[in-house]
N, C-alpha and C positions, 0 to 999 in steps of 0.2 A: 175483756176475750170474751164469748161463748160461743155454742156450738154454731151459732148462724151464723158468726161474723167470718166475711171469709177473706183467708190469709192471703190470696191472690186475686187481683182484679186485674181488671185493662184500664188504664190508662185512659183518662175522661176527652183528651185532645187528642186522640187517635195516636196511630199505633207506631210505635218508635223501631226505631231498628239500631243494630249492633255499632257504635263512634269510634271512631279511627284511633280513640287512644282504646277501646276495646278489641280490637283489632289489632291493636299493637302488643296489642299483653297476653292473646294469643299465638303470637308468635313463639313463645316461651311452652307453647304446649305442641307444637310442629319438632320442633327441637327436644323435648322431651320426649316425647312420642318414639323419635325415632329408635333415639339412643337406650333407649328400656325395651324398643323389639331387637337393639341388640344383643339384647342380656340371651334371647334362645337362637340363637344362630349356631350354625355347628349342628350339633348330636344333643341338646339340651338334656337335662338326667332330670330327675323331680324337683332336687334341690334348686335346679334353674330354674325353674319352672315356679316354686313358693317364692323364692326370691323373690321374680319377676312378679309376681301377683301382689306381695307385699309392697313393693317397692311406686308399684303402678297405682294401686286403689292411693297409696302416700303423697301421691303426684295429684290424681286425677282431685284430691280433698283441698290442695293450696289450690290449683285454678279452682274449684266451685265456691271457693268461700268470695273470692276475690269477683268471681261474675255476678256471685248472687249482691254484693254488697255494690258494684255499677249496676246492678240492675233497680236496686231499691232506693242507691242514691241518687240515678239518674244525671241530671247537670248539676250538682252540689256535690260530685265526687271528687274527691280531694287527689289530685293528676299526681301528686308526689309519694302518695299512698300507696294509690296502683304500683305504679314503678318500682317505688324499695320493694313491693310484693313481686313484680316481675324480676328482679334480681336476684330474691331471694329463690325464685323457682330457678332460673338459670346455676343458679348453684347446683340445685339439686339433680339439672338436669346434665352438668357439669362433671358430677359425681357418677353419676352409674358407672361408668368403663373401668374406674377403679375401684369401686365397693368395696371388692372381696382382695383388694390389696390396702391401701389407708386413706381411704378417700369415705369410709363408711361416715367417722361420725362428725364429716363437713356436710355429707346429706340427712343426719339426727337434726345437727344444727340448724343447718336452712329450713329446715320442715320445721323446727322448735318454732324460730324466728316466724315463719311466715304467716302460725297461725294465731302468733299472739299476736304477729302485727294486726291479721284479721280481725280478732280478736278486740282491740285498742280500738280499730276502727267506729265499731261498733259504740263506748263505750263515748267515743264523744261524739257521735250523732244521735247518746240520750233512747235509744232504741236496742230493743228487741228480734229477733225475729221468727214468729211462731214456727214456722215453716223449716227453719233450718239450727236444730235442741245444741249440735254440739259450737254453733258461732258460741254461745253462754255457758254451755256445760263440758267446761274443758279435760276432765278426769282422763280422758283417753290419753291425751298427751303429757299425763305423769309418766305412764314407762318408757316416752322418747328423751323425757329429759332422765331418768336412773339408765337408759341405753350408753349412754354417755363414758361411764363406768366401765362396760363390759366391749368385749369383744364376740367375734366369730357367732357359731349358731345363738350363742344366749343374746344376742344382740338385737338378731333378726327375729327372734319368737319375741322380745319385748316389743319389736316394732309391731310387728301381728296380734300381740296382746291388745296395746293400745288402738289397734284398725278396728282390732271385734269391740271393742267399748260403746267407741262410737257406732258405729256398723249399730249397736244394740240399742244406744241412746237414740237414733236418728229411727231406728224401726219401733219402740216401744212408747215415746214422750211424742204426747201430739203436742198440739197447739196447743190445748184447752190447758195440760197437765203443767205444759211450761208457762201460762200466763197468771196459775194458781202460784208456781213454784217464786215465778216474779214478786206477784202479791207478799208471799208471804216474806219474801229477802226484807221486799222496802219495807211493810208492817214492822218489819224484828230491828234496821236500822231507823225508823221511823222511833221508836221509843225508845235506842240506847241513843238518841240524841237528846230527845228530851226537848226541853226548849228552845234549844241550838239550831243551827239555818241547817238544814232538812237539803239534802241532793232533787231533784227533780226526779218524779217517778218514770223507768224507761216506760215509750210510749211501742208498742205492736207495730211494726215497718209491716209494711202491706208490698207484695211483689209485684211485676207490670207482666202480667199469666206471658203474651203474646212474644215479648222481648227473651225472657225467659227460654221457649222454646223455641225457638229462634238461639238463642246460646249452645243450646243445648244439641241443637240440630247441627253448628255449626263446628263442635268436638268431633260429632261423630264423621263429617266430611272430614277433617283433621286424620283421624284414625285410617280411611279410607285413601286417603291420599299417601300415606305409608306404608299401603300398603300396593298402590297402583306405581311408588319410589323403587321397592322392593324388587319388585317382579322385571320393572324396568332394568333396575342397578346389576339383576343378574344377569339380566339378557346379555346387557352389554357385554360381559365379559366371556358368555357360551358360542359354544361354536352353533352358529343359523341354520338351520335345517329341518325336516318334516318335524322329529320332534318335539323341536322347540315351541317351534309355531302351535303344536295342540295343547302341547302345555301355556303357553301365552294366551293362545284364544279362549283355553280353558279358565285360566285366572282372571283374565278380563270379565269373559261372561261370569264368574260367579259373585266377582265385586259390583258387578252389574246389579243383581239380583239382593245380593245384601244391600247395597244404596236401596232400591225400590222397594225390600220391605220395610227399613228401618224409618226411611224419611216417604215414602209415597203411600206406605198400608199399615201406617204408627204412624207417632208421635211422641214430641223432646225426641226424638231419635231412637226412639225403646222399639222395636218391632212389634205390628199389632196392637198396639195399647192408643184404644179409645182416647179421647181429649180431654173429658170431663171424669175420669170415671178414680183419679186416685188421686189426696193431694202430695202436695211436693219434696215429701221427706219421704215419699215412700216410690216417689217413681224417681229420685236420684241413685239408692242404688242399684237398680236394674241400669239405668243407662252405664253406669261405672261398668257393672257385670259386661255389658253388650258391647263396651269401648274395649274396653281391657282385650276381651276374646276376639274381635276383630284386629287389634294391635298384632296376638299372638299369632293370629293365621297370615301376618305380614311378613312376618318372617316365614314363615309353614311354607308361604308361596314360592319366596325366594328361595327356598331351603329344595324346592319341587323343583324348578329353571336350573338349579347347581345340578340337579341327580335326574335332568331330563333322559337321557342316555341311562340312565342304570334303576335296577330296582331302586321304590326309598328307600333308605335304611326307618329299622324300628320307630324311635326316636323323634325324626322328622314326620313319617305317618300320624302318629298318633299327636301330632302339634298341631297337625294336619286336623286330623278328625275331634282329637281332644274340644279346637278351639269354638270350632261348626255348633260340636255338639251343644260348648255353655250357650252359646247363641241361642239355639234352636229350643233350649232349654227354657231362658228370661222369654225368650219370643210365646213359649206355650202361655208359661205362668201370666205373661201378658194379655193374651187373649184372656185368657180363664177370666179374668177380673176385669175383663171389657166385658164379661156378659155373654161369651160366646155360645159358653157352658160346657162341660165334659164332653159329650160327641162332638159337638164342630172342633174344641182345641183339640179332640186326638186327631179326627181326621186331616185339622190343620197340619199339624208339626210329629205325630207321631210313626207315620210310616217313614218323614225326614230322620229323624229322629234313631230310629234303626238301622236305616241304611247307613248313616253315619257309623253309628256303635261299631255293628258289624260290620262294613270297611277299615275299621279300625282294628279290630280283633284278627279277622280272618287275611286281609290283603296283605300278608308280608310280603307276595315278591312280587307286586304291585310294580311297575312301572311309571311313571311320574305322571304322565299324561292319560291313563288309568285311571289314576289314581284321583285327579284334580276332576278328569270328566263326572266321575259318580259323586263328586261332592255337590257337581255345577244341577245333575239329574238332582238331588237330595231335597235343595236349597228351591229349585224349578216348581216339585211338587209344591214345595208349599205358596211359594209364586203361584203357581194357575191354582191352587186352591181357595185361599185367599181373595183374588181376583174374580170367580165367579161366585161367592157369595159374599162380596165386598156389600154392606149396607149402606144404606143413603149416609152420607157424610156430616156430619150434626153440624153448625155453628160454634164459637168459641165463646160461652157464656165460660165468667165466673168459676175459678177450681169450686169446688163442696168444703167447707171448714174440714180439719183433717176431726 
């Protein structure tokens, strides 16, 4: 594979959409996001937020590996392989509730099996994925295996280390570097085999660009749907009066703005991202961060509804403001990468991000309605500016080589 060889392309036979099997697989994402959001209910501390971040990234990684497998395999996908991965994801989701008691080992073991199953799927196909180096470079799985002999904070730290290794690999190992590794490994195995029978050289797998974008967008819809569910569930248990109406209307409008920024003014579910500016391996981490931020915001909005008649506690206030700040920060990076320039990016997200952070720090006695509508105003600024400065939308050519 050379620098000019695209790692992602559009299908020659026309754009395809998510299959029934892929949509069935996504049911585990619905269940998993809902369970993970519950880690942040009540008044979450920093340890709760850290554990949520680690577990969300692990769950998203499992979903992403099988999503890319289905994307590349198309009609050749092995149904039982996907269903086995779905079962492993379901075990991960079911383990979230009791992770601090006796289910952390089950979560880790299910993650290890999901990762291993995804790796075996590529071996059977005789392919490697230039845009997904962690499918071939499994060093990040080692701390998870070691964590099976630890408990408590040490176990969670090992999980975080494994995910940090995977994230570093995604950001640093380009398709060209991965192709060189594959070639070197094959040449070494060929020398060792000598004149004996050799395995076929792995081929580079190409992703279906429009299909992958649809799948990533669907995941963002899942987390936005969880936010709606959290608000509805909390409202069903609360007293219906003017305060609740204000919080509910503000929550709905805030989610509407995030939907617009992510899926109408962004691409691949990443707000303010242009279509063809980054290789997939650099799109996937921001997608995860945005999804995790919205899922955390979902828990915060549920808490805001519960405190509709009282000042919002500090942990809930910071959950709301912090999650939206992460969302806006990722949007700013995406806008910068999309060629909007530093002044344009600062105009887009600078005032919004500053307002959210000031609100988190200063609005200590704010009522839920006031807090939610301040966040609405911050998101609305970015939405208004991007609409006014929206460039002509380009077509969807093949992505650039990494």
